[in-house]
C-alpha positions in Angstrom: 86.5 110.7 61.3 82.8 112.4 60.5 80.3 109.8 59.6 77.8 111.8 58.7 79.2 112.2 55.3 79.6 108.3 55.0 77.6 106.7 53.0 78.4 103.6 55.0 80.6 102.8 58.2 82.0 99.8 55.9 85.6 100.5 54.5 85.2 100.5 50.4 89.1 99.7 50.3 92.2 99.7 52.5 91.7 102.5 54.8 88.5 104.4 52.9 85.3 105.2 53.0 82.6 105.9 50.8 82.3 110.2 51.1 78.7 111.0 49.8 78.2 114.6 49.1 75.5 116.6 50.6 74.4 117.8 47.3 73.7 114.1 46.2 76.1 115.0 43.4 78.8 112.6 43.7 81.0 110.2 46.1 84.7 109.8 46.8 86.7 107.6 48.7 88.0 109.1 52.1 90.6 108.5 54.1 90.1 107.2 57.2 92.3 109.3 59.2 91.0 112.6 57.8 88.5 115.0 59.2 86.1 117.8 57.3 87.4 121.0 58.3 83.8 122.3 59.4 85.1 125.7 59.4 85.8 125.6 55.5 82.9 123.5 54.5 80.6 125.2 52.2 77.3 124.1 50.1 75.3 126.1 48.0 72.1 123.8 47.0 72.9 121.1 45.0 75.3 123.4 42.5 77.9 123.5 44.7 80.4 122.1 47.7 83.5 123.1 49.0 85.4 121.0 51.2 88.9 121.0 53.3 89.7 117.7 54.0 92.8 117.4 56.7 94.4 114.2 57.8 96.9 112.6 60.1 99.4 111.1 58.4 99.9 110.4 54.4 100.5 106.8 53.7 103.5 107.6 52.1 105.1 110.4 53.6 103.6 110.0 57.5 103.0 113.7 57.4 100.1 115.5 57.7 98.2 116.3 54.7 95.4 118.8 53.4 93.3 118.4 50.4 90.5 120.8 49.4 87.6 119.6 47.0 85.4 121.6 45.0 82.1 120.3 43.3 80.3 121.9 40.7 77.3 121.0 38.6 76.7 124.6 36.8 73.6 124.8 34.8 75.7 125.4 31.7 78.9 123.6 30.6 82.1 125.3 31.2 85.0 125.0 29.3 88.0 122.6 30.7 90.5 125.6 29.9 88.5 128.0 32.1 88.4 125.2 35.0 92.1 124.5 34.6 92.8 128.0 34.9 91.1 128.4 38.5 93.3 125.5 39.5 96.0 127.4 38.2 95.2 130.3 40.2 94.9 128.8 43.0 98.1 127.3 43.6 100.1 129.5 41.4 101.2 127.2 38.9 102.2 127.7 35.4 102.6 124.3 33.6 100.9 122.0 31.8 98.1 119.1 32.9 98.2 115.8 31.9 94.9 114.6 30.4 93.7 111.0 31.1 90.5 109.8 29.7 88.6 107.1 31.7 85.2 105.5 31.0 82.9 107.8 32.8 85.4 110.7 33.7 88.3 112.9 32.0 90.7 113.9 34.6 93.6 116.4 34.2 96.3 115.9 36.6 99.6 118.2 37.8 102.2 118.4 40.6 104.6 121.0 42.0 106.9 121.8 44.7 106.7 125.2 46.2 109.1 126.5 48.6 107.6 128.5 51.3 108.6 132.3 52.2 110.7 131.2 55.0 112.8 129.0 53.0 113.1 126.7 55.6 110.0 124.5 54.7 108.2 123.5 51.3 104.9 121.7 50.2 104.3 119.1 47.4 100.8 119.7 45.7 98.9 117.4 43.7 96.0 118.8 41.8 93.7 118.9 39.0 90.1 119.0 37.4 87.9 115.9 37.0 85.1 116.4 34.5 82.1 113.9 33.9 81.6 113.0 30.2 78.3 112.7 30.4 77.0 116.1 32.6 78.4 119.3 33.3 79.4 118.2 36.6 83.2 118.6 37.7 85.5 118.5 40.6 88.7 120.5 41.0 91.1 119.5 43.6 94.4 120.0 45.3 96.3 117.8 47.8 99.5 118.7 49.7 102.2 117.5 52.1 104.3 119.5 53.7 108.4 119.3 54.1 109.3 120.6 57.3 113.0 120.9 56.6 114.0 122.5 52.9 117.7 122.9 54.1 117.7 118.6 54.8 115.0 117.8 52.4 112.3 114.9 52.2 113.1 111.8 50.5 109.4 111.2 49.5 108.1 109.2 46.8 106.5 111.5 44.7 105.0 109.2 42.2 103.8 107.0 45.2 101.6 110.2 46.7 100.8 111.0 42.9 99.6 107.5 42.2 97.7 107.9 45.6 96.0 110.8 45.1 94.8 110.1 41.5 93.3 106.8 42.3 91.2 108.6 45.3 90.4 111.3 42.7 89.4 109.0 39.5 87.1 107.1 41.8 85.1 109.7 42.3 81.3 108.8 40.9 79.1 111.7 39.8 75.5 110.7 40.9 73.2 112.6 38.6 72.3 115.0 36.1 
């Protein structure tokens, strides 16, 4: 784990550390087995940050997982519909999002299964948008777990994966405005 993004070396909950954005705009729980892919890290001043997180073992499936997190703090408000269309375009999703309102954020969430072009494997994706209630800050995210044998199938507890991802993403704290 790369601690230069961590607010502390102390766990904040079982298996999670507090990730602190280099923009200063947000924190989120970061899995202990995960690493930030340095090649896919991007930051533009305090307004934008894109990271790819790769983990060795999803808690539910035991498989490798990847997460993409994009933070923005634009000077003008961007409508949720525009932001959700960016998420949809990134994953090729045509459906609707579930909307949940929390104290400080609004969370839009969806999941989908994609069979890869080789037809032998598939990917389960969990994705969405988190908006701050009192500022223009937002996070778009995608989380994926691969099923290596599509013919045999993977008996994953998708509800448990969804809950784990949702818990992590709704624990985001936006820091400034």
